[in-house]
Backbone as ProteinMPNN parsed JSONL, in Angstrom:
{"seq_chain_A": "XXXXXXXXXXXXXXXXXXXXXXXXXXXXXXXXXXXXXXXXXXXXXXXXXXXXXXXXXXXXXXXXXXXXXXXXXXXXXXXXXXXXXXXXXXXXXXXXXXXXXXXXXXXXXXXXXX", "coords_chain_A": {"N_chain_A": [[72.224, 158.588, 176.465], [72.38, 156.437, 179.098], [73.874, 153.68, 180.723], [73.597, 151.457, 183.351], [74.603, 148.873, 185.64], [72.897, 146.282, 187.353], [73.489, 145.344, 190.734], [73.708, 142.594, 191.063], [74.72, 141.541, 188.731], [77.289, 140.575, 188.693], [76.988, 138.03, 189.792], [75.741, 136.797, 187.678], [77.833, 136.736, 185.844], [79.469, 134.836, 187.061], [78.025, 132.485, 186.639], [78.438, 132.245, 183.984], [81.045, 131.552, 183.529], [82.222, 129.492, 182.078], [82.226, 130.255, 179.476], [84.029, 132.072, 176.939], [84.212, 135.037, 176.756], [82.307, 136.753, 178.358], [82.16, 139.245, 179.82], [83.501, 141.078, 178.15], [81.863, 140.935, 175.896], [79.478, 142.005, 176.891], [80.343, 144.614, 177.546], [80.978, 145.58, 174.965], [78.416, 145.565, 173.824], [77.174, 147.467, 175.466], [78.565, 149.809, 174.741], [77.774, 150.034, 172.041], [74.989, 150.318, 172.38], [74.833, 152.74, 173.826], [75.733, 154.441, 171.88], [73.966, 154.075, 169.667], [71.332, 153.905, 170.732], [67.974, 153.042, 171.915], [66.138, 152.519, 169.802], [67.683, 152.077, 167.479], [69.564, 150.108, 167.993], [70.319, 146.833, 167.121], [68.375, 143.803, 167.61], [66.758, 144.164, 169.907], [63.875, 143.809, 171.868], [60.595, 144.426, 173.257], [59.794, 143.198, 176.533], [57.133, 141.761, 177.625], [54.718, 141.788, 180.389], [55.363, 142.89, 182.84], [53.948, 144.912, 184.009], [53.851, 148.293, 184.882], [56.534, 148.702, 184.531], [59.114, 149.276, 182.21], [60.439, 146.957, 180.433], [62.973, 145.372, 178.58], [64.291, 142.979, 176.254], [67.37, 141.819, 174.989], [69.532, 140.604, 172.436], [72.845, 139.514, 172.467], [75.817, 139.44, 170.688], [78.278, 136.993, 171.084], [81.599, 137.732, 171.707], [84.605, 136.562, 170.204], [83.726, 134.011, 169.667], [82.451, 131.625, 167.388], [79.675, 132.138, 166.52], [76.321, 133.395, 166.128], [73.878, 135.933, 167.107], [71.666, 134.403, 167.929], [72.624, 132.179, 169.299], [73.904, 133.387, 171.279], [74.39, 135.659, 174.045], [71.865, 136.65, 176.439], [70.187, 139.532, 177.37], [68.589, 141.411, 179.777], [66.962, 144.385, 180.364], [65.953, 147.423, 182.058], [64.152, 150.297, 181.261], [64.568, 153.351, 182.614], [63.799, 156.614, 183.967], [64.725, 159.614, 182.13], [66.413, 158.612, 180.077], [67.976, 156.615, 181.266], [69.203, 153.417, 181.723], [68.979, 150.259, 183.252], [70.77, 147.35, 183.546], [69.436, 144.286, 184.159], [69.604, 141.448, 184.034], [72.045, 139.227, 182.792], [72.653, 136.709, 180.673], [72.742, 133.383, 179.267], [71.395, 131.245, 176.763], [69.896, 128.365, 178.086], [70.903, 128.508, 180.659], [68.957, 128.975, 182.565], [66.303, 126.949, 183.842], [63.667, 127.185, 182.943], [61.366, 129.539, 181.414], [59.822, 130.829, 183.361], [61.416, 130.812, 185.648], [63.367, 132.675, 184.933], [61.744, 134.975, 184.669], [60.863, 135.294, 187.313], [63.321, 135.889, 188.525], [63.893, 138.35, 187.277], [61.755, 139.938, 188.258], [62.398, 139.91, 190.985], [64.848, 141.299, 190.955], [64.002, 143.763, 189.997], [62.489, 144.665, 192.158], [64.55, 144.978, 194.014], [65.883, 147.174, 193.028], [64.248, 149.281, 193.383]], "CA_chain_A": [[71.822, 157.272, 176.913], [73.267, 155.962, 180.16], [73.644, 152.284, 181.075], [74.185, 151.02, 184.617], [74.38, 147.446, 185.874], [72.376, 145.848, 188.651], [74.583, 144.824, 191.563], [73.784, 141.135, 190.961], [75.269, 141.123, 187.439], [78.499, 139.778, 188.962], [76.533, 136.647, 189.965], [75.495, 136.284, 186.33], [79.133, 136.434, 185.243], [79.966, 133.586, 187.639], [77.353, 131.365, 185.978], [78.888, 132.223, 182.587], [82.504, 131.457, 183.523], [82.71, 128.506, 181.104], [82.264, 130.892, 178.165], [85.284, 132.816, 176.875], [84.275, 136.501, 176.889], [81.026, 137.394, 178.681], [82.304, 140.659, 180.205], [83.857, 141.851, 176.969], [80.678, 140.984, 175.037], [78.553, 142.965, 177.494], [80.912, 145.955, 177.386], [80.824, 145.969, 173.561], [77.003, 145.877, 173.615], [76.893, 148.731, 176.157], [79.084, 150.898, 173.898], [76.887, 150.137, 170.881], [73.697, 150.821, 172.836], [74.982, 154.165, 174.158], [75.924, 155.161, 170.616], [72.8, 153.975, 168.781], [70.068, 154.104, 171.426], [67.004, 151.954, 171.997], [65.483, 152.221, 168.525], [68.598, 151.698, 166.411], [70.396, 148.954, 168.354], [69.633, 145.621, 166.648], [68.147, 142.686, 168.521], [66.066, 144.556, 171.141], [62.423, 143.665, 171.82], [59.939, 144.577, 174.567], [59.572, 141.964, 177.314], [55.862, 142.069, 178.282], [54.338, 141.072, 181.595], [55.921, 143.496, 184.042], [53.122, 146.045, 184.419], [54.293, 149.649, 184.556], [57.975, 148.71, 184.27], [59.48, 149.136, 180.803], [61.478, 145.935, 180.395], [63.341, 144.962, 177.236], [65.267, 141.901, 176.145], [68.276, 142.033, 173.868], [70.457, 139.53, 172.106], [74.203, 140.033, 172.402], [76.738, 138.553, 169.977], [79.442, 136.674, 171.908], [82.886, 138.012, 171.085], [85.567, 135.473, 170.248], [83.093, 132.723, 169.394], [81.975, 131.544, 166.022], [78.225, 131.971, 166.485], [75.609, 134.661, 166.025], [73.066, 136.379, 168.239], [70.711, 133.392, 168.392], [73.314, 131.293, 170.244], [74.688, 134.26, 172.143], [73.939, 136.048, 175.381], [70.58, 137.316, 176.607], [70.312, 140.693, 178.241], [67.305, 141.978, 180.165], [67.198, 145.679, 180.989], [64.8, 148.248, 182.362], [64.266, 151.699, 180.887], [64.158, 154.245, 183.694], [63.596, 157.986, 183.521], [65.836, 160.407, 181.605], [67.292, 157.772, 179.257], [68.838, 155.779, 182.094], [68.843, 152.008, 181.592], [69.678, 149.394, 184.201], [70.842, 145.964, 183.113], [68.948, 143.454, 185.257], [70.052, 140.063, 183.898], [72.912, 138.9, 181.657], [72.649, 135.253, 180.722], [72.888, 132.671, 178.008], [70.355, 130.219, 176.592], [70.186, 127.123, 178.77], [71.326, 128.74, 182.045], [67.756, 128.837, 183.385], [65.543, 125.745, 183.51], [62.482, 127.548, 182.176], [61.11, 130.975, 181.292], [59.281, 131.34, 184.622], [62.558, 131.047, 186.542], [63.954, 133.944, 184.505], [60.788, 136.039, 185.001], [60.932, 135.48, 188.765], [64.582, 136.576, 188.802], [63.73, 139.737, 186.845], [60.875, 140.608, 189.222], [63.164, 140.068, 192.208], [65.847, 142.36, 190.777], [63.276, 145.044, 189.886], [62.162, 145.077, 193.525], [65.77, 145.371, 194.69], [66.368, 148.456, 192.505], [63.3, 150.344, 193.756]], "C_chain_A": [[72.853, 156.794, 177.932], [72.871, 154.532, 180.532], [74.354, 151.999, 182.394], [73.839, 149.54, 184.804], [73.814, 147.218, 187.264], [73.526, 145.234, 189.437], [74.755, 143.311, 191.454], [74.318, 140.641, 189.62], [76.536, 140.285, 187.639], [78.149, 138.301, 189.195], [76.274, 136.002, 188.603], [76.81, 135.913, 185.647], [79.701, 135.123, 185.786], [79.314, 132.374, 186.965], [77.78, 131.224, 184.519], [80.391, 131.986, 182.464], [83.052, 130.431, 182.534], [82.773, 129.071, 179.685], [83.428, 131.872, 178.113], [85.219, 134.309, 177.207], [82.947, 137.152, 177.274], [81.159, 138.878, 179.029], [82.603, 141.534, 179.006], [82.671, 141.99, 176.021], [79.672, 141.999, 175.572], [79.065, 144.395, 177.323], [80.773, 146.456, 175.954], [79.367, 146.345, 173.267], [76.649, 147.215, 174.268], [77.378, 149.921, 175.331], [78.186, 151.121, 172.686], [75.554, 150.758, 171.27], [73.765, 152.312, 173.177], [75.116, 155.014, 172.898], [74.647, 155.213, 169.789], [71.46, 154.238, 169.458], [69.134, 152.918, 171.302], [66.448, 151.558, 170.629], [66.419, 151.676, 167.458], [69.52, 150.522, 166.746], [69.668, 147.685, 167.919], [69.437, 144.591, 167.756], [67.479, 143.04, 169.834], [64.559, 144.457, 170.92], [61.837, 143.932, 173.194], [59.741, 143.216, 175.22], [58.298, 142.215, 178.118], [55.677, 141.304, 179.589], [54.866, 141.658, 182.883], [55.195, 144.779, 184.443], [53.687, 147.375, 183.952], [55.784, 149.738, 184.238], [58.233, 148.477, 182.786], [60.702, 148.224, 180.721], [61.709, 145.518, 178.945], [64.31, 143.793, 177.311], [66.103, 142.156, 174.896], [69.125, 140.793, 173.667], [71.828, 140.161, 171.896], [75.092, 138.998, 171.713], [77.935, 138.265, 170.874], [80.744, 136.927, 171.138], [83.798, 136.802, 171.208], [84.976, 134.094, 170.039], [82.535, 132.759, 167.984], [80.481, 131.215, 165.998], [77.572, 133.355, 166.468], [74.803, 134.975, 167.268], [72.168, 135.29, 168.796], [71.337, 132.423, 169.395], [74.102, 132.088, 171.281], [74.057, 134.517, 173.499], [72.562, 136.696, 175.324], [70.769, 138.406, 177.652], [68.913, 141.209, 178.526], [67.606, 143.306, 180.849], [65.913, 146.457, 181.145], [65.104, 149.68, 181.958], [63.705, 152.539, 182.024], [63.964, 155.646, 183.129], [64.877, 158.585, 182.956], [66.877, 159.565, 180.874], [68.331, 157.013, 180.067], [68.312, 154.347, 182.001], [69.641, 151.211, 182.602], [69.609, 147.964, 183.689], [70.493, 145.083, 184.308], [69.518, 142.036, 185.218], [70.936, 139.945, 182.657], [73.123, 137.399, 181.703], [72.898, 134.671, 179.343], [71.815, 131.599, 177.955], [70.784, 128.931, 177.291], [70.637, 127.285, 180.217], [70.145, 128.537, 182.995], [66.949, 127.639, 182.902], [64.32, 126.045, 182.664], [62.299, 129.065, 182.209], [60.613, 131.581, 182.602], [60.393, 131.625, 185.628], [63.234, 132.379, 186.22], [63.045, 135.121, 184.875], [60.812, 136.325, 186.497], [62.21, 136.216, 189.164], [64.492, 138.057, 188.424], [62.877, 140.508, 187.847], [61.596, 140.871, 190.543], [64.167, 141.216, 192.078], [65.192, 143.724, 190.578], [62.952, 145.564, 191.286], [63.388, 145.569, 194.267], [66.343, 146.683, 194.175], [65.47, 149.602, 192.955], [63.613, 150.945, 195.102]], "O_chain_A": [[74.05, 156.757, 177.65], [71.687, 154.213, 180.643], [75.547, 152.261, 182.542], [72.897, 149.03, 184.197], [74.205, 147.878, 188.227], [74.443, 144.663, 188.847], [75.84, 142.796, 191.724], [74.366, 139.432, 189.393], [76.82, 139.388, 186.845], [78.927, 137.419, 188.835], [76.55, 134.82, 188.4], [76.892, 134.897, 184.956], [80.347, 134.378, 185.049], [79.971, 131.356, 186.746], [77.516, 130.2, 183.889], [80.957, 132.2, 181.392], [84.231, 130.49, 182.182], [83.318, 128.428, 178.788], [83.785, 132.451, 179.139], [86.113, 134.805, 177.892], [82.495, 138.044, 176.557], [80.35, 139.688, 178.576], [82.024, 142.61, 178.858], [82.488, 143.042, 175.408], [79.083, 142.761, 174.805], [78.29, 145.291, 176.987], [80.48, 147.632, 175.74], [79.104, 147.315, 172.557], [75.908, 148.009, 173.689], [76.681, 150.93, 175.23], [77.873, 152.26, 172.341], [75.046, 151.631, 170.565], [72.847, 153.063, 172.847], [74.667, 156.159, 172.856], [74.283, 156.268, 169.269], [70.54, 154.745, 168.817], [69.46, 151.917, 170.666], [66.306, 150.369, 170.343], [65.993, 150.889, 166.612], [70.189, 149.997, 165.856], [68.518, 147.476, 168.304], [70.217, 144.515, 168.705], [67.613, 142.291, 170.801], [64.031, 144.95, 169.924], [62.502, 143.694, 174.202], [59.543, 142.21, 174.539], [58.363, 142.821, 179.188], [56.367, 140.322, 179.864], [54.825, 140.998, 183.922], [55.758, 145.629, 185.133], [53.967, 147.56, 182.767], [56.242, 150.759, 183.724], [57.639, 147.586, 182.178], [61.838, 148.658, 180.913], [60.761, 145.334, 178.181], [65.046, 143.631, 178.285], [65.602, 142.645, 173.883], [69.398, 140.04, 174.602], [71.961, 141.195, 171.241], [75.117, 137.83, 172.102], [78.555, 139.201, 171.379], [80.946, 136.391, 170.049], [83.761, 136.096, 172.215], [85.674, 133.097, 170.22], [82.191, 133.821, 167.466], [80.074, 130.156, 165.521], [78.219, 134.359, 166.764], [75.0, 134.385, 168.33], [71.926, 135.245, 170.002], [70.633, 131.899, 170.259], [74.87, 131.524, 172.061], [73.298, 133.701, 174.022], [72.15, 137.222, 174.29], [71.425, 138.212, 178.674], [68.132, 141.42, 177.599], [68.397, 143.364, 181.791], [64.919, 146.198, 180.468], [66.169, 150.213, 182.268], [62.523, 152.452, 182.354], [63.969, 155.823, 181.91], [65.977, 158.124, 183.262], [68.078, 159.78, 181.032], [69.447, 156.794, 179.597], [67.119, 154.102, 182.179], [70.833, 151.45, 182.792], [68.528, 147.434, 183.431], [71.165, 145.124, 185.338], [69.877, 141.485, 186.259], [70.617, 140.494, 181.602], [73.7, 136.874, 182.655], [73.221, 135.381, 178.391], [71.378, 131.101, 178.992], [71.907, 128.463, 177.104], [70.743, 126.292, 180.936], [70.305, 127.997, 184.09], [66.911, 127.345, 181.707], [63.965, 125.269, 181.776], [62.991, 129.773, 182.94], [60.946, 132.722, 182.921], [60.305, 132.593, 186.384], [63.624, 133.119, 187.122], [63.529, 136.151, 185.343], [60.783, 137.487, 186.902], [62.181, 137.073, 190.047], [64.963, 138.918, 189.167], [63.239, 141.616, 188.242], [61.425, 141.928, 191.149], [64.313, 142.016, 193.001], [65.773, 144.742, 190.954], [63.116, 146.751, 191.569], [63.284, 146.491, 195.075], [67.214, 147.259, 194.827], [65.877, 150.763, 192.918], [62.908, 151.848, 195.554]]}, "name": "protein", "num_of_chains": 1, "seq": "XXXXXXXXXXXXXXXXXXXXXXXXXXXXXXXXXXXXXXXXXXXXXXXXXXXXXXXXXXXXXXXXXXXXXXXXXXXXXXXXXXXXXXXXXXXXXXXXXXXXXXXXXXXXXXXXXX"}
């Protein structure tokens, strides 16, 4: 299992700068995901509505904070061929005004990876 990040993930980190450990939380999730895979990593669900693209959403526990996955980070990734996954969006609840704004961002980043 290989995980790569979309080039715009750094923009996501800038919007999360008020939180203590977004990069470390993402790195910990990436290690867990590479070890366990898609089926055994907890908190991963399909994200429907993207046609032929296999998009998933995951909940990431924030390190160094006293809260669980529900108040943690949101991760959107795409399953590509040969067990390669690209992280498209790394965010937190409340960063986007509504679900449609997030969906539009995902579609834009999918087009930029093709």
